[in-house]
C-alpha positions as CSV (number, residue, x, y, z in Angstrom):
1,M,-14.2,14.8,-9.6
2,R,-16.9,14.8,-7.0
3,A,-19.0,11.7,-6.6
4,V,-22.7,12.3,-6.4
5,P,-23.9,12.4,-2.8
6,S,-27.0,10.4,-1.7
7,A,-29.5,11.0,1.0
8,D,-28.0,8.2,3.0
9,F,-24.3,9.1,2.6
10,P,-23.8,12.8,1.9
11,F,-20.0,12.6,1.6
12,P,-19.0,9.7,-0.7
13,G,-15.6,11.2,-1.5
14,Q,-13.8,12.6,-4.5
15,V,-12.6,9.9,-6.9
16,A,-8.8,10.1,-7.3
17,I,-5.8,8.0,-8.0
18,E,-3.4,8.4,-5.1
19,D,-0.9,6.5,-3.0
20,G,-1.0,6.2,0.8
21,T,1.4,9.1,1.2
22,G,-0.7,11.5,-0.8
23,A,-3.9,10.2,0.9
24,V,-2.5,11.0,4.4
25,V,-1.1,14.4,3.3
26,W,-4.5,15.3,1.8
27,V,-6.1,14.8,5.2
28,E,-3.4,16.3,7.4
29,T,-3.0,19.5,5.3
30,H,-6.7,20.2,5.7
31,I,-7.2,19.5,9.4
32,S,-3.8,20.0,11.2
33,Q,-2.1,23.2,12.1
34,A,1.5,21.9,12.0
35,A,3.7,18.9,11.3
36,C,7.0,18.2,13.0
37,A,9.0,15.5,11.3
38,Y,12.5,14.3,10.4
39,P,12.9,12.5,7.0
40,I,13.1,8.7,7.1
41,T,12.2,6.2,4.4
42,P,9.5,5.3,3.5
43,S,7.7,8.2,5.3
44,T,9.9,10.9,3.9
45,N,7.4,11.9,1.1
46,M,4.7,12.6,3.7
47,G,6.9,15.1,5.4
48,V,8.1,16.5,2.1
49,Q,4.6,17.1,0.7
50,F,3.4,18.6,4.0
51,A,6.4,20.9,4.0
52,Q,5.8,21.9,0.5
53,A,2.2,22.9,1.3
54,A,3.5,24.9,4.2
55,A,6.1,26.6,2.1
56,N,3.4,27.5,-0.4
57,G,1.4,29.3,2.3
58,M,-1.4,26.8,2.4
59,T,-4.0,27.2,5.1
60,N,-6.1,24.5,6.7
61,L,-9.9,24.4,6.7
62,W,-10.1,27.0,9.5
63,G,-7.7,29.5,8.0
64,D,-4.6,28.6,10.0
65,T,-1.4,28.9,7.9
66,L,0.3,25.5,8.0
67,R,3.6,25.2,9.9
68,F,6.4,22.6,9.3
69,L,9.3,22.0,11.6
70,E,12.2,19.7,10.6
71,A,14.1,19.0,13.8
72,E,17.5,17.4,14.2
73,S,16.3,13.9,14.7
74,E,13.1,11.8,15.0
75,H,13.4,12.1,18.8
76,S,13.5,15.8,18.5
77,S,10.6,15.9,16.1
78,A,8.5,14.0,18.6
79,S,9.5,16.5,21.3
80,A,8.6,19.4,19.0
81,A,5.2,17.8,18.4
82,E,4.7,17.4,22.1
83,G,5.4,21.1,22.7
84,F,3.0,22.1,20.0
85,A,0.3,20.0,21.5
86,L,1.0,21.3,25.0
87,A,0.4,24.7,23.7
88,G,-3.0,23.6,22.4
89,G,-2.2,23.0,18.8
90,R,-3.3,20.3,16.4
91,V,-0.1,18.6,15.2
92,T,1.1,15.5,13.3
93,N,4.3,13.7,12.6
94,F,5.5,11.2,9.9
95,T,8.0,8.5,10.7
96,S,9.1,4.9,10.2
97,G,11.5,2.2,11.4
98,Q,14.4,3.3,13.5
99,G,12.9,6.8,13.7
100,L,9.8,5.5,15.5
101,V,11.8,3.5,18.1
102,L,14.1,6.4,18.6
103,M,11.0,8.4,19.6
104,K,10.0,5.8,22.2
105,E,11.0,7.9,25.2
106,V,8.9,10.8,24.0
107,L,5.9,8.6,23.0
108,H,5.5,7.6,26.7
109,V,5.6,11.3,27.7
110,I,3.0,12.3,25.0
111,S,0.5,9.7,26.2
112,G,1.2,10.3,29.8
113,K,0.4,14.0,29.4
114,R,-2.8,13.1,27.5
115,L,-1.9,14.9,24.3
116,P,-4.2,13.9,21.4
117,V,-1.8,14.0,18.5
118,V,-1.8,11.7,15.5
119,F,1.5,10.3,14.1
120,N,1.3,8.7,10.6
121,I,3.6,5.7,10.3
122,G,4.9,3.9,7.2
123,A,5.7,0.7,9.0
124,R,9.2,-0.6,8.2
125,A,11.5,-3.4,9.2
126,L,14.1,-2.5,11.8
127,T,17.8,-2.9,11.1
128,S,19.0,-6.1,12.7
129,Q,21.3,-8.4,10.8
130,A,21.1,-6.0,7.9
131,L,19.6,-2.6,6.9
132,N,16.2,-2.8,5.2
133,V,13.9,0.2,4.4
134,H,10.9,-1.8,3.4
135,A,7.7,-3.1,5.0
136,G,7.8,-4.7,8.4
137,H,5.8,-4.4,11.7
138,D,8.7,-4.7,14.2
139,D,8.9,-0.9,14.5
140,V,5.3,-0.4,15.5
141,M,5.3,-3.5,17.7
142,G,8.4,-2.1,19.4
143,V,6.3,0.9,20.7
144,A,3.0,-0.9,21.2
145,D,3.4,-0.5,25.0
146,T,3.6,3.3,25.0
147,G,-0.1,4.0,25.6
148,W,-1.1,5.1,22.1
149,G,-4.1,4.0,20.1
150,M,-2.9,2.1,16.9
151,L,-4.9,1.7,13.7
152,F,-3.8,-0.4,10.7
153,A,-4.8,0.5,7.1
154,R,-4.9,-2.2,4.5
155,N,-4.7,0.2,1.5
156,A,-4.5,3.9,0.6
157,Q,-8.2,4.5,1.1
158,E,-8.0,3.3,4.6
159,A,-4.9,5.4,5.3
160,A,-6.9,8.5,4.5
161,D,-10.1,7.5,6.4
162,L,-8.3,6.1,9.4
163,C,-6.3,9.3,9.7
164,L,-9.6,11.1,10.3
165,I,-11.0,8.5,12.6
166,A,-7.8,8.4,14.6
167,R,-7.9,12.2,15.1
168,R,-11.6,12.1,16.1
169,A,-11.0,9.3,18.7
170,A,-7.8,10.9,19.9
171,E,-9.4,14.3,20.7
172,A,-12.5,12.6,22.3
173,T,-10.3,10.7,24.7
174,D,-7.1,12.8,25.2
175,T,-5.1,9.8,23.8
176,P,-2.5,9.9,21.1
177,F,-3.0,7.7,18.0
178,M,-0.8,6.1,15.3
179,N,-2.2,5.8,11.8
180,I,-0.2,2.9,10.4
181,Q,0.2,1.7,6.8
182,D,2.8,-0.6,5.2
183,G,5.9,1.1,4.0
184,F,6.1,1.2,0.2
185,L,3.4,-1.5,-0.2
186,T,0.9,1.2,0.7
187,T,2.8,4.5,1.1
188,H,4.0,4.3,-2.5
189,T,1.3,2.3,-4.2
190,L,-1.1,4.2,-6.4
191,E,-4.7,3.1,-6.1
192,T,-8.1,4.3,-7.0
193,L,-9.8,5.8,-3.9
194,R,-12.2,8.4,-2.7
195,L,-10.5,11.3,-1.0
196,P,-12.5,12.8,1.9
197,E,-14.2,16.1,0.9
198,A,-13.2,19.3,2.7
199,E,-16.8,19.7,3.9
200,L,-16.7,16.2,5.4
201,M,-13.4,16.8,7.3
202,A,-14.6,20.2,8.6
203,E,-17.8,18.6,10.0
204,F,-16.4,15.3,11.2
205,I,-13.2,16.8,12.9
206,G,-14.1,20.4,13.7
207,G,-11.7,23.2,14.2
208,P,-9.0,22.9,16.9
209,G,-10.5,25.7,18.9
210,G,-12.6,24.3,21.8
211,R,-11.5,20.7,21.2
212,L,-7.9,21.2,22.4
213,H,-6.5,23.1,25.5
214,S,-3.2,24.7,26.2
215,I,-1.3,23.6,29.3
216,F,0.7,26.8,28.8
217,D,-2.4,29.0,29.4
218,P,-1.3,31.3,32.3
219,V,-5.0,31.8,33.3
220,R,-5.6,28.0,33.6
221,A,-2.1,26.8,34.2
222,I,-1.5,23.0,34.7
223,M,1.7,21.5,36.2
224,S,3.1,19.0,33.7
225,G,6.1,16.7,33.8
226,V,6.7,16.8,37.5
227,V,8.8,14.4,39.6
228,Q,6.6,11.8,41.5
229,N,8.3,9.7,44.1
230,Q,7.2,6.4,45.7
231,D,4.0,7.7,47.2
232,A,2.6,9.3,44.0
233,Y,3.8,7.7,40.8
234,M,1.7,4.6,40.8
235,K,-1.4,6.5,41.7
236,G,-1.0,8.7,38.6
237,R,-0.2,5.8,36.4
238,I,-3.1,3.6,37.3
239,A,-5.5,6.6,37.4
240,Q,-4.9,6.9,33.6
241,R,-6.9,3.7,33.0
242,A,-10.0,5.9,33.1
243,Y,-8.9,7.4,29.7
244,Y,-8.4,3.9,28.2
245,D,-11.8,2.7,29.4
246,R,-13.3,5.4,27.1
247,L,-11.0,4.5,24.2
248,G,-12.9,1.6,22.7
249,P,-16.3,3.2,22.9
250,A,-15.0,6.5,21.5
251,L,-13.4,4.6,18.6
252,E,-16.6,2.8,17.7
253,V,-18.6,6.0,17.9
254,A,-16.1,7.7,15.5
255,M,-16.3,4.7,13.1
256,D,-20.1,4.6,13.2
257,Q,-20.4,8.3,12.5
258,Y,-17.9,8.1,9.7
259,Y,-19.9,5.4,8.1
260,G,-23.1,7.4,8.4
261,M,-21.4,10.3,6.5
262,T,-19.4,8.5,3.9
263,G,-20.8,4.9,3.5
264,R,-17.4,3.5,4.2
265,R,-17.7,1.0,7.0
266,Y,-14.9,0.6,9.6
267,D,-14.9,-1.6,12.8
268,P,-12.2,-2.4,15.3
269,V,-12.2,-5.8,13.7
270,R,-12.9,-6.3,10.0
271,C,-14.4,-9.7,9.2
272,Y,-14.4,-11.0,5.7
273,R,-16.5,-14.1,4.8
274,M,-16.4,-15.3,8.4
275,E,-20.1,-16.3,8.6
276,N,-19.5,-20.0,7.9
277,A,-15.7,-20.1,7.8
278,E,-14.0,-23.4,8.8
279,F,-10.5,-21.8,8.6
280,A,-9.4,-18.2,9.1
281,L,-6.3,-16.1,8.2
282,V,-5.5,-13.3,10.6
283,A,-3.2,-10.5,9.5
284,L,-2.5,-6.8,9.7
285,G,-2.2,-4.2,6.9
286,S,-2.0,-4.9,3.2
287,L,-1.4,-8.7,3.8
288,A,-5.0,-9.0,5.1
289,E,-6.3,-7.5,1.8
290,S,-4.3,-10.0,-0.2
291,A,-5.7,-12.8,2.0
292,E,-9.3,-11.7,1.1
293,A,-8.6,-12.3,-2.6
294,V,-7.2,-15.7,-1.8
295,A,-10.3,-16.6,0.4
296,D,-12.5,-15.8,-2.5
297,Y,-10.4,-17.9,-4.8
298,L,-10.4,-20.9,-2.5
299,R,-14.1,-20.8,-1.9
300,R,-14.8,-20.4,-5.6
301,S,-12.3,-23.0,-7.0
302,R,-11.9,-25.5,-4.2
303,G,-15.0,-25.2,-2.0
304,I,-12.9,-24.4,1.1
305,R,-14.7,-22.2,3.5
306,V,-12.0,-19.6,4.4
307,G,-12.4,-16.2,6.0
308,V,-10.1,-13.3,6.9
309,V,-9.9,-11.3,10.1
310,H,-8.1,-7.9,10.2
311,P,-7.7,-6.2,13.6
312,T,-8.0,-2.6,12.3
313,A,-7.5,-1.5,15.9
314,F,-4.4,-3.1,17.4
315,R,-4.7,-0.6,20.4
316,P,-7.0,-0.8,22.1
317,F,-6.9,-4.5,21.3
318,P,-10.4,-5.7,20.5
319,G,-10.3,-9.0,22.4
320,P,-14.0,-9.7,22.6
321,E,-14.5,-8.9,19.0
322,I,-11.6,-11.1,18.0
323,V,-13.0,-14.1,19.9
324,A,-16.5,-13.5,18.5
325,A,-15.1,-13.5,15.0
326,L,-12.9,-16.6,15.3
327,K,-14.5,-18.9,17.9
328,G,-16.4,-21.0,15.4
329,V,-13.5,-21.9,13.1
330,E,-11.7,-25.2,13.2
331,A,-8.2,-23.6,12.9
332,L,-6.7,-20.2,12.2
333,A,-3.3,-18.9,11.2
334,V,-1.9,-15.6,12.4
335,I,0.5,-14.2,9.8
336,E,2.9,-11.4,11.0
337,R,5.4,-9.1,9.3
338,M,7.9,-9.7,12.0
339,D,9.5,-12.4,14.1
340,N,10.5,-12.5,17.8
341,P,11.6,-16.1,18.3
342,A,12.7,-15.5,22.0
343,A,9.1,-14.7,22.9
344,Q,6.3,-17.2,23.6
345,S,4.6,-16.0,20.5
346,N,4.9,-13.1,18.0
347,P,2.8,-10.0,19.1
348,L,-0.4,-10.5,17.3
349,T,-0.5,-14.2,17.9
350,A,0.1,-13.6,21.7
351,E,-2.8,-11.1,21.8
352,V,-5.2,-13.5,20.0
353,K,-4.2,-16.4,22.3
354,A,-4.7,-14.2,25.4
355,A,-8.1,-13.1,24.1
356,F,-9.2,-16.7,23.7
357,Y,-8.1,-17.5,27.2
358,D,-10.1,-14.6,28.6
359,G,-13.1,-15.9,26.6
360,L,-12.6,-19.4,27.9
361,S,-12.3,-18.0,31.5
362,R,-15.7,-16.3,31.1
363,M,-14.2,-12.8,31.6
364,P,-16.9,-10.0,31.6
365,G,-17.6,-8.7,28.1
366,Y,-16.4,-11.8,26.2
367,P,-18.6,-14.2,24.2
368,R,-19.0,-17.6,25.7
369,V,-16.2,-19.9,24.5
370,D,-16.1,-23.7,25.1
371,R,-12.9,-24.5,23.1
372,I,-9.9,-22.7,21.6
373,P,-9.3,-23.4,17.9
374,L,-5.9,-24.5,16.7
375,I,-3.9,-21.3,16.4
376,L,-1.0,-21.5,14.0
377,S,1.6,-18.7,13.9
378,G,3.9,-17.7,11.1
379,S,6.0,-14.9,9.6
380,A,5.8,-13.5,6.1
381,G,6.7,-10.4,4.1
382,L,9.5,-9.2,6.4
383,G,11.3,-6.4,4.7
384,S,8.7,-6.5,1.9
385,R,9.7,-10.1,1.0
386,D,7.1,-11.0,-1.6
387,V,4.0,-12.8,-0.4
388,R,2.0,-14.3,-3.3
389,A,-1.4,-15.9,-3.5
390,S,0.2,-19.3,-3.6
391,D,1.9,-18.7,-0.2
392,L,-1.5,-17.9,1.4
393,V,-3.0,-21.0,-0.2
394,A,-0.2,-23.0,1.4
395,V,-1.1,-21.6,4.8
396,V,-4.7,-22.8,4.4
397,D,-3.5,-26.2,3.3
398,A,-1.3,-26.3,6.5
399,L,-4.4,-25.6,8.6
400,R,-6.4,-28.3,6.9
401,Q,-3.5,-30.8,7.6
402,G,-3.4,-29.9,11.3
403,R,0.1,-28.4,11.2
404,R,1.1,-27.0,14.6
405,E,4.7,-25.7,14.1
406,Y,5.7,-22.2,13.4
407,F,5.9,-21.5,9.6
408,S,7.4,-19.0,7.3
409,L,6.6,-18.1,3.7
410,N,8.6,-17.7,0.4
411,I,12.1,-18.2,1.7
412,P,14.5,-21.2,1.6
413,H,14.2,-22.4,5.2
414,P,13.0,-25.6,6.9
415,S,10.0,-23.7,8.3
416,A,8.8,-22.5,4.9
417,L,5.6,-23.9,3.5
418,A,5.8,-25.6,0.0
419,T,3.7,-23.9,-2.7
420,E,2.0,-24.9,-5.9
421,A,1.6,-22.9,-9.1
422,P,0.3,-19.4,-8.2
423,P,-3.4,-18.8,-8.9
424,D,-4.7,-15.7,-10.6
425,V,-6.7,-13.7,-8.0
426,R,-7.0,-10.6,-10.0
427,P,-10.5,-9.3,-10.8
428,E,-12.1,-10.6,-14.0
429,G,-11.2,-8.3,-16.9
430,A,-7.9,-7.2,-15.3
431,F,-4.9,-6.1,-17.5
432,S,-1.5,-6.1,-15.9
433,M,1.9,-4.6,-16.9
434,R,5.2,-5.7,-15.4
435,G,8.0,-3.5,-16.5
436,Y,11.8,-3.8,-16.4
437,S,13.9,-0.7,-16.6
438,V,16.9,1.0,-15.1
439,G,16.7,3.3,-12.1
440,G,16.8,7.0,-13.0
441,F,15.3,6.4,-16.5
442,G,11.9,7.7,-15.6
443,S,10.3,4.3,-15.2
444,V,8.7,5.0,-11.8
445,T,7.3,8.3,-13.0
446,A,6.2,6.8,-16.2
447,N,4.3,4.1,-14.3
448,K,2.5,6.7,-12.3
449,V,1.6,8.7,-15.4
450,I,0.4,5.6,-17.2
451,A,-1.7,4.6,-14.1
452,Q,-3.2,8.0,-13.7
453,T,-3.9,8.6,-17.4
454,A,-5.2,5.2,-18.2
455,G,-7.3,5.1,-15.0
456,D,-8.9,8.5,-15.9
457,L,-9.3,7.6,-19.6
458,F,-11.0,4.3,-19.1
459,G,-12.7,4.7,-15.7
460,L,-11.0,1.7,-14.3
461,C,-9.6,0.9,-10.8
462,V,-5.8,1.2,-10.7
463,Q,-3.0,-0.4,-8.7
464,A,0.5,0.7,-9.5
465,Y,3.8,0.4,-7.6
466,P,7.5,0.1,-8.2
467,K,9.9,-2.4,-6.6
468,Y,12.1,0.1,-4.9
469,G,15.5,-0.9,-3.7
470,S,18.1,0.6,-1.4
471,E,20.5,0.9,-4.3
472,K,21.6,4.0,-6.2
473,K,20.3,5.1,-9.5
474,G,21.4,3.2,-12.6
475,L,20.5,-0.3,-11.4
476,P,17.6,-2.5,-12.6
477,T,14.1,-1.4,-11.5
478,N,10.8,-3.4,-11.8
479,Y,7.4,-1.7,-11.8
480,Y,3.9,-3.1,-11.8
481,L,0.5,-1.8,-12.9
482,T,-2.9,-3.4,-13.0
483,L,-6.2,-1.9,-14.3
484,A,-9.5,-3.7,-13.6
485,P,-13.2,-2.9,-13.4
486,E,-13.0,-3.7,-9.6
487,P,-10.5,-2.8,-6.9
488,I,-7.3,-4.9,-7.0
489,R,-6.6,-6.5,-3.7
490,D,-3.5,-8.6,-4.3
491,H,-0.4,-6.8,-3.0
492,G,2.2,-9.3,-4.2
493,E,4.7,-8.9,-7.0
494,M,3.2,-9.8,-10.3
495,D,3.2,-13.5,-11.1
496,R,1.7,-13.0,-14.6
497,A,1.4,-10.1,-16.9
498,D,-0.4,-9.1,-20.2
499,F,2.2,-6.5,-21.2
500,I,5.9,-6.6,-20.4
501,P,8.0,-3.5,-21.5
502,L,11.8,-3.8,-21.4
503,N,14.0,-0.7,-21.3
504,T,16.7,-2.7,-23.0
505,V,17.0,-6.0,-24.9
506,N,19.8,-6.9,-22.4
507,A,17.1,-7.5,-19.8
508,L,16.3,-10.7,-21.7
509,H,19.7,-12.1,-20.6
510,T,19.1,-11.6,-16.9
511,G,16.8,-14.2,-15.5
512,D,13.5,-14.8,-17.3
513,P,11.6,-11.5,-17.5
514,L,9.0,-13.1,-19.8
515,E,8.0,-15.7,-17.2
516,G,4.3,-15.6,-16.5
517,L,3.4,-13.8,-19.8
518,N,-0.3,-14.4,-20.3
519,P,-1.6,-16.0,-23.5
520,H,-1.8,-13.5,-26.3
521,G,0.2,-11.1,-24.3
522,M,2.5,-8.4,-25.5
523,V,6.2,-7.5,-25.1
524,F,7.7,-4.1,-25.9
525,V,11.5,-3.5,-26.3
526,Q,13.3,-0.1,-26.5
527,W,15.2,-0.7,-29.8
528,S,16.7,1.5,-32.4
529,G,17.2,-1.1,-35.2
530,D,15.0,-3.2,-37.4
531,A,12.7,-6.1,-36.5
532,G,14.9,-8.9,-37.8
533,T,18.0,-7.7,-35.9
534,L,15.9,-7.3,-32.7
535,W,14.5,-10.9,-32.9
536,E,18.0,-12.2,-33.3
537,Q,18.9,-10.6,-30.0
538,F,16.2,-12.7,-28.2
539,P,17.8,-15.7,-26.5
540,A,16.2,-19.1,-27.0
541,P,14.2,-19.2,-23.7
542,A,12.7,-15.8,-24.5
543,R,11.7,-16.9,-28.0
544,R,10.1,-20.0,-26.5
545,S,8.1,-17.8,-24.0
546,V,6.9,-15.6,-26.8
547,N,5.8,-18.5,-28.9
548,A,4.2,-20.4,-26.1
549,A,2.1,-17.4,-25.2
550,E,1.4,-16.6,-28.9
551,A,2.5,-13.1,-27.9
552,K,3.2,-10.1,-30.0
553,V,6.5,-8.3,-29.8
554,F,6.6,-4.5,-30.3
555,F,9.6,-2.1,-30.5
556,L,10.3,1.6,-30.9
557,D,13.2,3.9,-30.4
558,A,11.6,5.9,-27.5
559,A,15.0,7.4,-26.6
560,R,15.2,9.1,-30.1
561,I,11.6,10.4,-29.8
562,A,12.3,11.9,-26.4
563,R,15.5,13.5,-27.6
564,E,13.7,15.0,-30.6
565,E,10.7,16.3,-28.7
566,T,12.1,17.4,-25.3
567,P,12.0,21.2,-24.7
568,R,14.8,20.9,-22.1
569,P,17.8,18.5,-22.0
570,D,17.1,17.6,-18.3
571,L,13.7,16.2,-19.3
572,E,15.0,13.9,-22.1
573,V,15.4,10.7,-20.0
574,R,12.1,11.1,-18.2
575,M,10.2,11.7,-21.5
576,Q,11.2,8.2,-22.7
577,G,8.6,7.0,-20.2
578,I,6.0,9.3,-21.6
579,V,6.6,7.7,-25.0
580,L,5.9,4.4,-23.3
581,L,2.4,5.8,-22.4
582,G,1.6,6.0,-26.1
583,V,2.8,2.5,-26.6
584,F,0.7,1.3,-23.7
585,L,-2.4,3.0,-25.1
586,N,-1.8,1.3,-28.4
587,C,-1.2,-2.2,-27.0
588,A,-3.8,-2.3,-24.2
589,P,-7.3,-3.5,-25.2
590,F,-9.2,-0.6,-23.6
591,R,-9.6,1.5,-26.7
592,Q,-11.4,-1.3,-28.4
593,R,-13.4,-2.2,-25.3
594,G,-14.6,1.4,-25.1
595,G,-15.3,1.7,-28.8
596,L,-13.0,4.7,-29.2
597,S,-11.3,5.8,-32.4
598,D,-7.6,6.6,-32.4
599,G,-8.4,10.3,-32.6
600,E,-10.9,10.2,-29.6
601,L,-8.4,8.2,-27.5
602,L,-5.5,10.6,-28.2
603,E,-7.7,13.7,-27.6
604,R,-8.7,12.3,-24.2
605,A,-5.1,11.4,-23.4
606,G,-4.2,15.0,-24.1
607,A,-6.7,16.3,-21.7
608,A,-5.5,13.8,-19.0
609,L,-1.9,14.9,-19.6
610,A,-2.8,18.6,-19.4
611,H,-4.4,17.8,-16.0
612,T,-1.4,15.8,-14.8
613,F,1.3,18.3,-16.0
614,G,-0.9,21.4,-15.6
615,K,1.6,23.1,-13.2
616,L,4.3,22.9,-15.9
617,S,4.7,25.2,-18.8
618,P,2.4,24.8,-21.9
619,E,5.6,24.0,-23.9
620,V,6.3,21.0,-21.6
621,V,2.7,19.8,-21.7
622,A,2.7,20.0,-25.5
623,A,6.0,18.1,-25.7
624,N,4.7,15.3,-23.5
625,L,1.6,15.0,-25.7
626,R,3.7,14.8,-28.9
627,C,5.7,12.0,-27.2
628,V,2.5,10.1,-26.5
629,V,1.1,10.5,-30.0
630,R,4.4,9.4,-31.6
631,G,4.7,6.4,-29.2
632,Y,1.1,5.5,-30.2
633,R,1.5,5.9,-33.9
634,E,5.1,4.9,-34.5
635,V,5.4,1.7,-32.5
636,Q,6.2,-1.3,-34.7
637,E,5.5,-5.1,-34.4
638,I,7.9,-7.9,-35.2
639,P,6.1,-9.8,-37.9
640,S,4.7,-13.1,-36.7
641,V,6.4,-14.8,-39.6
642,L,9.7,-14.2,-37.9
643,T,8.6,-15.4,-34.5
644,R,6.9,-18.5,-35.9
645,A,10.0,-19.3,-37.9
646,F,11.9,-19.9,-34.7
647,S,9.1,-22.2,-33.4
648,D,9.0,-24.2,-36.7
649,A,12.8,-24.5,-36.7
650,A,12.8,-25.7,-33.1
651,A,10.2,-28.3,-33.9
652,Q,12.1,-29.6,-36.9
653,Q,15.3,-29.7,-34.8
654,G,13.5,-31.6,-32.1
655,A,12.1,-34.1,-34.7
656,G,15.6,-34.6,-36.2
657,M,17.1,-35.4,-32.7
658,R,14.5,-38.1,-31.9
659,A,15.7,-41.7,-32.1
660,P,14.3,-43.7,-34.9
661,A,11.5,-46.1,-34.2
């Protein structure tokens, strides 16, 4: 749907539920002419979706038919993008991890030839002692010296907006840019956002004609890629500083104009609650957004004046703005998604320290600095290791205690900071689901469908993501969903949940899946028997968790419903997840909050499903709706008399075991 424009901001965006991948592809398929890419996790879906648009004959905003080239490697895809840009075309690329560092040779060439391309990066840990395909910043830090602009997005909204801002700044300065988001934590996380309108993109970016030039034009030929010996190479290299002198101002102009058109404010440095902060957390990407939720919690509950600084632009590095933001704090911690122990400091920490030295030395353009605050450095979230609110609280506690040593978070290591019970930093009124399933049983797709349908139905903000692994299908999979009246900023795995669905009762025998079940929460189990037999399958710890939370336990044979309703055998397993949507709509409190009847809710759910599955046949859409209706109407609850009986028996057993007075 289209948000209503105002006189001040004519392009507020189209409200949607999308992940970082889809947000970037939405932009690039509208403004670019081509993409050259080689598939690598977690950026593969960006290339796949762009390639699909090209295969379908999609044209960009100026009528150019999209082109997609999958080369033989990431290195070759970068070279192909270089060639397309040399010919005067607007081109993009999607890559991550080893693929990005494999390109490094070509990245130097692209910047040296002043080609204003934009590469979209799903930042990923590099293979070192082991392979990991999840979030890390060592790939982008490994190419930070190649002469490219580098912008970091904290969420899917910023991935879309910064893609446009990067393109505008790139073409204004003849400098290539990277638009960076955290692999999986942003690329694969569904969020409520505002997609830039086509009219906005056309006006803000403009067509490639007149903005780009072809080096291959025989009328205005330019010699490129020549050999330069001792007398010439340094002159050409240092002469390029003129382009970088324009980079910061051009980026600020692009951000200012984007704000004027959309109302979405971007700056080279994002400062959150820094006006009177005593302590500051400095981080890149999604970790910085989690830190903002923690800063609010600490100010509200403990009176600690904490702020957060996010360098949206890592290149050009905004040194004066960093110093201005942080010079008044007592101490600050720089938290990075990588570790380079052989260096003096990790990359972002080193940049912050250097900026403060220049400020202390009265370098031109820097604010006056009389002292450098304590700068603490640490690592967190490497390879998507979970970073919870309690970890960030521990960092602030370390700052208040004057700690000076390097720290790490949430691992068993001498450098790790001790944590207390995790605080709840979700928005007020939030409802969270933490699901346990098996890979390949439709759980990830079901989570997306539930998020999109419930978000559309109830007009709530959404955050939904799976805990992907490198393993093959058939192994355990966790998935998370939160709906709230406000944006959800915490990007950690879910400490607590209001609704916990289990694909099998066997999940209760692996760890403690009911840990963190909120008071009066709900548990759902895929089950084909009766209530009494199911409750007998619950181990004692799970029974205690249910009773301690005064929770309700629901069950249903979703597999049978999917088998009975599916129009095609290949859809049977996936449609189990669609049944879960009906169960979720029954258990979640949003129907009551919205004053909807059962009929009204299911009618709206049908409309939402028709929109989601509109490209499929009417038969498939109707089957999905039948699954939802049956899940909603046929789900059963274990009577509380059974669950309380265990609690009463345990109490009596405990009383009988006590020693006499």
